[in-house]
PLY file of the C-alpha trace (Angstrom):
ply
format ascii 1.0
element vertex 513
property float x
property float y
property float z
element edge 512
property int vertex1
property int vertex2
end_header
-31.14 -4.86 30.59
-27.01 -3.47 31.09
-26.49 -0.63 28.29
-23.53 -3.49 26.70
-23.74 -4.10 23.02
-23.02 -7.50 22.78
-26.32 -8.12 24.59
-28.12 -6.57 22.16
-27.51 -9.56 19.72
-28.40 -11.52 23.10
-31.75 -9.80 23.42
-32.24 -10.20 19.39
-32.36 -13.86 19.44
-34.66 -13.98 22.08
-37.23 -12.42 20.02
-36.43 -13.51 16.90
-34.91 -16.85 17.04
-35.10 -18.08 13.22
-35.04 -15.18 11.28
-31.80 -14.61 9.33
-29.37 -12.95 10.77
-26.29 -12.88 8.51
-26.86 -13.95 4.99
-22.65 -14.99 2.96
-23.03 -13.06 -0.15
-21.56 -15.89 -1.71
-24.70 -18.46 -1.13
-22.33 -20.29 1.12
-24.55 -20.27 4.13
-26.91 -18.25 6.36
-27.30 -18.34 10.07
-30.32 -17.51 12.64
-30.09 -14.90 15.09
-29.88 -17.35 17.61
-27.29 -19.63 15.53
-25.04 -16.08 15.22
-26.08 -15.53 19.23
-24.57 -19.47 19.99
-21.28 -18.52 18.14
-20.71 -15.83 19.73
-21.06 -16.51 22.76
-19.07 -20.03 22.33
-16.39 -17.48 20.70
-17.28 -15.29 24.87
-17.02 -17.95 26.79
-13.66 -19.50 24.90
-12.27 -16.11 26.00
-13.45 -16.13 29.77
-11.77 -19.28 29.99
-8.75 -18.52 28.16
-8.75 -15.33 31.35
-9.06 -12.45 29.09
-9.83 -9.38 30.93
-11.52 -6.13 30.87
-10.70 -3.42 28.40
-7.84 -5.38 27.25
-8.00 -5.16 23.16
-8.41 -7.92 20.62
-7.51 -6.99 16.91
-9.48 -7.94 14.09
-8.00 -8.69 10.35
-10.40 -10.12 9.37
-12.45 -9.91 5.38
-16.07 -9.18 5.83
-17.08 -12.45 7.34
-19.57 -13.98 10.35
-16.06 -14.70 12.10
-15.89 -11.07 11.82
-19.57 -10.37 13.37
-19.26 -12.65 15.83
-16.25 -11.56 17.37
-17.43 -8.37 17.74
-20.37 -8.97 19.61
-18.36 -12.14 21.35
-15.99 -9.34 22.86
-18.37 -6.73 23.32
-20.26 -8.88 25.86
-17.11 -9.83 28.31
-16.11 -6.31 28.34
-12.51 -6.81 26.24
-11.80 -3.95 23.68
-12.08 -4.38 19.58
-9.70 -2.62 17.38
-10.58 -3.51 13.92
-8.03 -3.76 11.53
-7.91 -2.21 7.93
-6.62 -4.93 5.65
-5.61 -2.76 3.21
-2.35 -1.25 5.30
1.51 -2.71 5.32
3.20 -4.94 8.29
4.62 -1.36 9.25
1.26 0.64 9.35
0.09 -1.86 11.04
2.66 -2.65 13.95
1.86 1.17 14.64
-1.96 0.47 15.15
-1.26 -2.42 17.25
1.62 -0.54 19.10
-0.46 2.09 19.84
-4.31 0.32 21.19
-2.35 -2.48 23.50
-3.58 -5.05 21.22
-2.78 -8.45 23.32
-4.21 -10.47 21.05
-5.06 -11.04 17.51
-7.66 -12.25 15.18
-6.64 -12.43 11.70
-8.17 -14.41 8.86
-6.22 -16.84 6.49
-5.70 -14.35 4.17
-2.79 -11.93 5.79
-0.55 -15.47 7.23
2.20 -13.42 5.03
1.36 -10.12 7.02
0.64 -11.28 10.50
4.05 -14.08 9.65
6.11 -10.30 9.04
4.16 -8.61 12.23
5.31 -12.18 15.24
8.61 -11.71 13.41
8.82 -8.77 15.58
8.79 -8.94 18.74
8.25 -7.16 20.96
6.57 -4.68 18.49
3.96 -4.89 19.35
2.06 -6.90 22.24
0.53 -9.45 20.39
0.20 -13.10 22.86
-2.46 -14.55 21.74
-2.74 -15.50 17.26
-5.95 -17.02 16.26
-5.91 -17.82 12.76
-9.17 -18.59 10.94
-8.68 -21.32 8.36
-8.94 -21.41 5.00
-6.89 -22.63 2.59
-3.85 -21.13 3.47
-1.53 -23.60 5.85
-1.84 -22.76 10.01
0.97 -20.36 11.37
2.75 -22.77 13.46
2.34 -19.63 15.81
-1.25 -19.36 16.22
-4.14 -20.86 17.42
-6.91 -22.29 14.62
-9.80 -20.24 15.74
-12.79 -22.41 14.34
-11.37 -25.23 16.89
-10.79 -21.96 20.16
-14.60 -20.82 19.66
-16.18 -24.07 19.64
-14.71 -25.21 22.89
-16.92 -22.30 24.46
-20.27 -23.09 25.77
-23.39 -21.57 24.38
-24.70 -20.24 27.57
-24.50 -16.41 27.78
-21.36 -15.91 29.39
-20.61 -13.42 32.34
-21.10 -9.53 31.23
-17.61 -7.82 31.25
-18.10 -4.27 30.61
-21.23 -1.60 29.80
-22.15 2.14 29.53
-19.14 4.33 29.37
-16.44 1.04 28.99
-14.19 1.07 26.06
-15.87 -0.62 23.04
-13.99 -0.31 19.86
-10.97 1.53 19.37
-11.14 2.54 15.90
-8.18 4.27 13.90
-8.68 6.62 11.55
-7.62 6.37 7.26
-4.70 8.45 7.83
-5.17 11.06 5.27
-2.77 13.12 7.15
-0.53 12.33 9.34
-0.47 8.76 12.08
-4.04 7.46 12.33
-5.56 8.43 15.10
-7.93 6.06 17.67
-10.53 6.76 18.53
-12.72 5.64 21.25
-16.06 4.75 22.00
-17.38 3.41 23.91
-21.09 0.33 25.02
-23.29 3.78 25.18
-22.19 6.06 22.20
-22.44 2.89 20.66
-25.40 1.86 21.69
-26.91 5.16 20.82
-25.58 6.04 17.59
-28.34 2.15 16.49
-31.01 4.07 18.49
-30.34 7.31 17.13
-30.04 5.69 13.04
-33.05 3.91 14.55
-35.55 7.26 15.22
-34.24 8.69 11.89
-34.35 6.54 9.50
-36.71 4.27 7.55
-35.20 1.18 9.34
-38.52 -1.83 9.86
-38.26 -5.39 11.11
-37.14 -7.34 8.95
-35.62 -5.71 6.46
-33.60 -6.97 4.40
-29.96 -5.13 4.26
-26.89 -4.68 1.91
-23.83 -4.31 3.76
-20.68 -4.00 0.95
-18.06 -1.40 3.03
-15.30 -2.91 5.25
-16.97 -3.83 8.51
-13.78 -2.43 10.24
-14.67 0.85 8.86
-17.50 2.64 10.94
-20.37 2.91 8.19
-20.50 -0.58 8.31
-20.08 -1.24 11.92
-22.49 0.69 12.53
-25.18 -0.48 10.55
-24.48 -4.27 11.17
-25.61 -3.24 15.24
-28.13 -1.13 14.01
-29.49 -4.42 11.63
-29.97 -6.43 15.12
-31.19 -4.00 17.25
-34.00 -3.71 14.36
-33.76 -7.50 13.09
-32.80 -7.24 10.12
-30.93 -9.49 7.90
-26.82 -8.37 7.19
-26.57 -9.85 3.28
-22.80 -9.67 3.43
-20.66 -9.22 0.41
-16.66 -10.35 1.39
-15.16 -7.78 -1.30
-17.22 -5.46 -3.36
-18.63 -6.28 -6.99
-21.55 -4.03 -8.66
-22.78 -7.47 -10.45
-22.60 -9.63 -7.54
-24.51 -6.31 -5.82
-27.23 -6.40 -7.87
-27.31 -10.36 -8.07
-27.96 -10.20 -4.15
-30.55 -7.38 -4.33
-32.30 -9.60 -6.67
-32.27 -12.45 -5.14
-31.94 -11.88 -1.66
-34.71 -9.29 -2.18
-32.89 -7.24 -0.39
-35.09 -3.85 0.70
-32.21 -1.26 1.98
-28.49 -0.87 2.54
-25.84 1.24 2.01
-22.86 2.40 0.26
-20.85 5.09 -0.70
-20.12 7.17 -4.24
-17.66 5.22 -5.57
-19.93 1.65 -5.73
-22.96 3.11 -6.63
-21.24 4.69 -9.52
-19.50 1.47 -10.77
-23.41 0.53 -10.03
-24.53 2.21 -11.60
-22.68 2.05 -15.38
-23.05 -1.72 -15.22
-26.04 -3.54 -17.02
-28.17 -3.40 -14.00
-31.27 -3.32 -15.61
-30.71 -7.63 -16.36
-31.78 -7.66 -12.49
-35.02 -7.27 -10.42
-34.70 -4.82 -7.71
-37.91 -3.89 -6.98
-37.50 -4.39 -3.55
-34.95 -2.38 -2.81
-36.37 0.42 -0.80
-33.84 2.51 -0.25
-30.27 3.34 -1.02
-27.84 5.39 1.93
-25.03 7.20 0.93
-22.00 9.13 1.93
-18.46 8.78 3.69
-17.77 11.38 0.06
-19.72 13.86 -1.43
-22.10 12.77 -3.77
-22.59 13.89 -6.97
-25.68 16.04 -7.91
-25.65 13.83 -11.13
-25.46 10.17 -9.46
-27.99 11.65 -6.84
-30.41 11.82 -10.22
-28.90 8.64 -11.79
-30.21 6.89 -9.04
-33.38 8.02 -9.17
-34.51 8.19 -12.80
-33.35 4.46 -12.45
-35.70 4.04 -9.68
-33.15 3.70 -6.63
-34.35 6.20 -3.42
-30.82 7.63 -2.25
-30.50 8.72 0.47
-27.02 10.62 1.05
-26.20 10.88 4.66
-22.95 13.12 6.40
-20.54 10.96 9.14
-17.65 10.28 10.86
-15.95 7.54 12.38
-15.21 10.33 15.97
-19.50 9.85 15.36
-20.37 6.72 15.15
-21.49 7.15 11.67
-24.70 9.38 12.44
-24.96 13.15 11.90
-26.86 14.21 8.81
-29.20 12.44 6.94
-31.39 13.78 3.76
-35.14 11.88 3.76
-36.59 10.66 0.83
-38.75 13.90 0.45
-36.25 16.23 -0.67
-33.65 14.39 -1.44
-34.69 15.74 -4.86
-35.95 19.32 -3.99
-32.41 19.87 -2.29
-30.02 17.23 -4.59
-26.86 18.81 -3.35
-27.34 18.28 0.45
-26.59 15.91 2.38
-30.02 16.53 5.10
-30.67 17.53 8.48
-28.97 16.13 11.08
-29.96 13.07 13.26
-33.00 12.58 15.72
-30.71 12.97 19.17
-28.42 15.40 17.12
-27.56 18.87 17.29
-25.38 20.59 13.76
-23.31 23.38 13.81
-21.78 25.36 11.24
-19.01 28.04 12.53
-17.02 30.25 11.84
-13.21 31.25 12.55
-14.60 33.37 15.53
-16.40 30.02 16.50
-19.44 32.47 15.80
-22.45 30.08 14.56
-22.18 31.47 10.49
-26.12 33.04 9.57
-27.52 30.39 6.85
-26.22 29.55 3.76
-22.47 31.25 4.85
-20.08 28.70 4.80
-18.06 27.19 7.91
-16.65 24.68 10.44
-18.85 21.74 10.76
-19.10 21.58 15.13
-21.53 18.35 16.33
-23.11 17.78 19.78
-25.04 14.38 20.84
-24.75 11.23 23.25
-22.75 8.78 20.42
-20.05 10.79 20.04
-16.75 9.61 20.19
-14.43 9.53 23.87
-11.51 10.59 23.43
-8.89 10.09 20.76
-6.50 6.91 22.49
-3.27 8.26 23.47
-4.05 11.42 22.34
-4.79 14.41 24.77
-4.10 17.56 23.13
-5.72 16.12 19.79
-9.00 15.71 22.06
-9.32 18.97 23.57
-8.58 20.43 20.02
-11.23 18.08 18.35
-14.16 18.24 21.81
-14.92 21.97 22.49
-17.11 22.07 25.19
-19.36 18.43 23.89
-19.43 20.07 20.45
-16.74 17.90 17.49
-15.43 20.14 15.48
-15.22 18.00 12.49
-12.95 20.06 10.36
-15.32 19.80 7.28
-16.31 22.98 5.49
-20.65 23.19 5.02
-23.57 25.61 4.45
-27.15 25.20 6.02
-29.43 26.86 4.92
-32.71 28.33 7.09
-34.29 25.40 6.72
-31.59 23.30 8.98
-30.22 21.68 5.64
-26.32 21.25 5.27
-24.82 21.00 2.04
-20.75 19.51 2.85
-18.70 22.18 1.10
-14.90 19.62 1.53
-12.27 19.36 4.06
-10.87 22.98 5.35
-7.57 21.52 4.85
-8.24 20.59 1.26
-9.75 24.25 0.35
-8.49 25.84 -2.88
-7.36 29.58 -2.54
-7.20 31.06 -5.62
-7.37 34.86 -5.98
-8.12 35.20 -2.79
-11.43 33.61 -3.35
-12.57 30.16 -1.43
-12.74 26.98 -4.08
-14.02 24.05 -3.08
-13.25 21.13 -4.83
-15.90 18.92 -4.29
-17.78 21.80 -6.34
-15.41 21.27 -9.25
-15.52 16.98 -8.98
-20.08 17.43 -8.78
-19.77 19.13 -12.12
-17.27 16.42 -13.70
-19.17 13.77 -12.76
-21.70 15.30 -15.37
-19.69 14.61 -18.00
-20.58 11.18 -19.80
-16.60 10.31 -20.90
-15.66 10.92 -17.62
-15.67 7.80 -14.80
-13.83 9.87 -11.89
-12.86 12.61 -11.05
-10.86 14.70 -8.15
-9.82 18.47 -7.66
-6.12 19.61 -5.74
-5.01 22.67 -5.95
-1.64 23.28 -7.49
0.90 26.45 -6.46
0.44 29.10 -9.07
2.36 32.04 -8.95
-0.30 34.27 -10.73
-3.63 32.95 -8.65
-1.31 31.35 -5.46
-3.45 28.21 -5.84
-5.40 26.84 -9.34
-7.12 23.65 -9.29
-6.20 20.46 -11.39
-8.25 18.08 -12.38
-7.80 14.27 -11.72
-9.63 12.67 -14.50
-10.67 8.49 -15.59
-11.95 8.31 -18.72
-14.45 6.47 -19.77
-14.09 7.77 -23.27
-10.99 7.33 -25.08
-11.07 10.25 -27.36
-11.66 12.97 -24.15
-9.26 15.75 -24.62
-7.92 18.20 -21.85
-9.53 20.55 -23.54
-13.19 19.25 -24.01
-12.72 19.06 -20.44
-12.35 22.49 -19.41
-14.55 23.59 -22.09
-16.96 21.90 -20.54
-16.77 23.20 -16.66
-17.88 26.83 -18.65
-20.66 28.23 -17.64
-21.15 25.56 -14.94
-18.99 27.60 -12.83
-17.22 30.60 -12.31
-14.15 31.19 -14.15
-11.91 31.02 -10.30
-13.61 27.64 -9.94
-12.87 25.94 -13.28
-10.00 23.50 -13.48
-6.29 25.28 -15.00
-5.32 21.51 -16.31
-6.55 18.56 -16.61
-4.46 15.19 -15.84
-6.20 11.37 -17.25
-5.08 8.33 -14.59
-6.76 5.26 -14.85
-7.28 5.07 -11.44
-7.88 7.18 -8.67
-6.79 6.66 -5.01
-9.15 6.39 -2.25
-9.43 5.26 1.38
-11.73 2.08 2.39
-14.80 4.24 3.34
-13.71 6.30 -0.49
-12.60 9.03 0.44
-10.20 10.12 -2.61
-6.71 10.51 -0.47
-5.64 14.48 -1.88
-2.80 13.78 -0.17
-1.25 10.92 -2.29
-2.76 13.21 -5.72
-0.82 15.99 -4.33
2.24 13.90 -3.80
1.97 12.30 -7.37
1.19 15.78 -8.68
3.21 18.16 -7.32
4.06 20.30 -9.90
2.94 23.68 -9.85
0.15 25.25 -12.97
2.04 26.09 -16.17
2.09 30.10 -16.07
0 1
1 2
2 3
3 4
4 5
5 6
6 7
7 8
8 9
9 10
10 11
11 12
12 13
13 14
14 15
15 16
16 17
17 18
18 19
19 20
20 21
21 22
22 23
23 24
24 25
25 26
26 27
27 28
28 29
29 30
30 31
31 32
32 33
33 34
34 35
35 36
36 37
37 38
38 39
39 40
40 41
41 42
42 43
43 44
44 45
45 46
46 47
47 48
48 49
49 50
50 51
51 52
52 53
53 54
54 55
55 56
56 57
57 58
58 59
59 60
60 61
61 62
62 63
63 64
64 65
65 66
66 67
67 68
68 69
69 70
70 71
71 72
72 73
73 74
74 75
75 76
76 77
77 78
78 79
79 80
80 81
81 82
82 83
83 84
84 85
85 86
86 87
87 88
88 89
89 90
90 91
91 92
92 93
93 94
94 95
95 96
96 97
97 98
98 99
99 100
100 101
101 102
102 103
103 104
104 105
105 106
106 107
107 108
108 109
109 110
110 111
111 112
112 113
113 114
114 115
115 116
116 117
117 118
118 119
119 120
120 121
121 122
122 123
123 124
124 125
125 126
126 127
127 128
128 129
129 130
130 131
131 132
132 133
133 134
134 135
135 136
136 137
137 138
138 139
139 140
140 141
141 142
142 143
143 144
144 145
145 146
146 147
147 148
148 149
149 150
150 151
151 152
152 153
153 154
154 155
155 156
156 157
157 158
158 159
159 160
160 161
161 162
162 163
163 164
164 165
165 166
166 167
167 168
168 169
169 170
170 171
171 172
172 173
173 174
174 175
175 176
176 177
177 178
178 179
179 180
180 181
181 182
182 183
183 184
184 185
185 186
186 187
187 188
188 189
189 190
190 191
191 192
192 193
193 194
194 195
195 196
196 197
197 198
198 199
199 200
200 201
201 202
202 203
203 204
204 205
205 206
206 207
207 208
208 209
209 210
210 211
211 212
212 213
213 214
214 215
215 216
216 217
217 218
218 219
219 220
220 221
221 222
222 223
223 224
224 225
225 226
226 227
227 228
228 229
229 230
230 231
231 232
232 233
233 234
234 235
235 236
236 237
237 238
238 239
239 240
240 241
241 242
242 243
243 244
244 245
245 246
246 247
247 248
248 249
249 250
250 251
251 252
252 253
253 254
254 255
255 256
256 257
257 258
258 259
259 260
260 261
261 262
262 263
263 264
264 265
265 266
266 267
267 268
268 269
269 270
270 271
271 272
272 273
273 274
274 275
275 276
276 277
277 278
278 279
279 280
280 281
281 282
282 283
283 284
284 285
285 286
286 287
287 288
288 289
289 290
290 291
291 292
292 293
293 294
294 295
295 296
296 297
297 298
298 299
299 300
300 301
301 302
302 303
303 304
304 305
305 306
306 307
307 308
308 309
309 310
310 311
311 312
312 313
313 314
314 315
315 316
316 317
317 318
318 319
319 320
320 321
321 322
322 323
323 324
324 325
325 326
326 327
327 328
328 329
329 330
330 331
331 332
332 333
333 334
334 335
335 336
336 337
337 338
338 339
339 340
340 341
341 342
342 343
343 344
344 345
345 346
346 347
347 348
348 349
349 350
350 351
351 352
352 353
353 354
354 355
355 356
356 357
357 358
358 359
359 360
360 361
361 362
362 363
363 364
364 365
365 366
366 367
367 368
368 369
369 370
370 371
371 372
372 373
373 374
374 375
375 376
376 377
377 378
378 379
379 380
380 381
381 382
382 383
383 384
384 385
385 386
386 387
387 388
388 389
389 390
390 391
391 392
392 393
393 394
394 395
395 396
396 397
397 398
398 399
399 400
400 401
401 402
402 403
403 404
404 405
405 406
406 407
407 408
408 409
409 410
410 411
411 412
412 413
413 414
414 415
415 416
416 417
417 418
418 419
419 420
420 421
421 422
422 423
423 424
424 425
425 426
426 427
427 428
428 429
429 430
430 431
431 432
432 433
433 434
434 435
435 436
436 437
437 438
438 439
439 440
440 441
441 442
442 443
443 444
444 445
445 446
446 447
447 448
448 449
449 450
450 451
451 452
452 453
453 454
454 455
455 456
456 457
457 458
458 459
459 460
460 461
461 462
462 463
463 464
464 465
465 466
466 467
467 468
468 469
469 470
470 471
471 472
472 473
473 474
474 475
475 476
476 477
477 478
478 479
479 480
480 481
481 482
482 483
483 484
484 485
485 486
486 487
487 488
488 489
489 490
490 491
491 492
492 493
493 494
494 495
495 496
496 497
497 498
498 499
499 500
500 501
501 502
502 503
503 504
504 505
505 506
506 507
507 508
508 509
509 510
510 511
511 512
């Protein structure tokens, strides 16, 4: 069997023909592995008949859907390259990604007709020659073909395999929290090794039922979908996230496992979850952002085993994972390195840090990206002798447990002391009157920088003084917020990471003297 990610679906369809592969989150339909493979093959064969070439880029501007899943595996089978597109981006941002990646075909949902029409009107600012629209409530764009009709014209036989091993599988653009996004290149080998790595480390079981609520254009969704196919687990797919609907699906579909970012879990614990039967749930993974200790204990209190993970787009997902046995013993840790993964904590001189000393996280494994697309300098800076430099600050204890402190660029230096916003955010998250909080550095005449807390209230009566007083005794004086501002919402990217850049733009004022 060739190392082609699309062939994982073909093999699973052979082994588990009638088992659920895809379940629509609104209950409208479900597909078995044989049905999903058949529709995938139709699309793949239609693309071959249309002259698709090995390495050709295919953009996916789609909500979570069977179309996204079948397109991902179809493009993989024929050796073309998937470019997953963040549908939250505006036309200018999408134009950059499409042009930078050299995308020639675009499959899009009817929700995005206006944005796509804007892109089409820009002529050669993109290289797209084929536009395929998934039919829905919107009228078909005059320049687009009907995706379903195009797909269904293809045969159900397995298409010729067009790529494998170190051939490109997808180019996934980073969220662009700073500067222009970079295209992370993963190959069939790196993606399959990510699948194997997760399967070797986590308690994934055949016939598991997986709650898929992250957007599929994100690595935290795309890699688990492939794991589900490899392991024979059903993907219960939410088109968009809703906390009550998530609990309902866990009850109705007897969901056993899933992955949600901390912000999602926070919302799930704030609704009336007691009305649902979630006894089938064995564990939930969470990551993409630091997990507040209070959230970890809250999930434990309500009977949900929470497994913290640390992963990046560049690692195809897996880096560190916390096992259930130690999750409460070391609640602030994101665990130890995944199987087939090495992790180091490195100082400014490139030397390994001693236990419990903060440094940069370096990662090595067969699932590390090949390169940043069209960014040789960024690639050379980030990949050193096979090690990926993450830009994240962490400590590792003597047992190998890693505790993420923050991004290097987000670190606050106050009076010569390093202050990691995530630590303060974790303390604030434990306040009963706070929904969520973010911390950034403010220019300070006295200290150089000082922490500013940006807070979403649960209790309307909450005051700045109460928040500051709450931190006393829980944080060293230099770590305590010197000012608090209240907002209605904290900006986050699709993976749940707080957009500190946006907050710094919103609150550029220096700290009060």
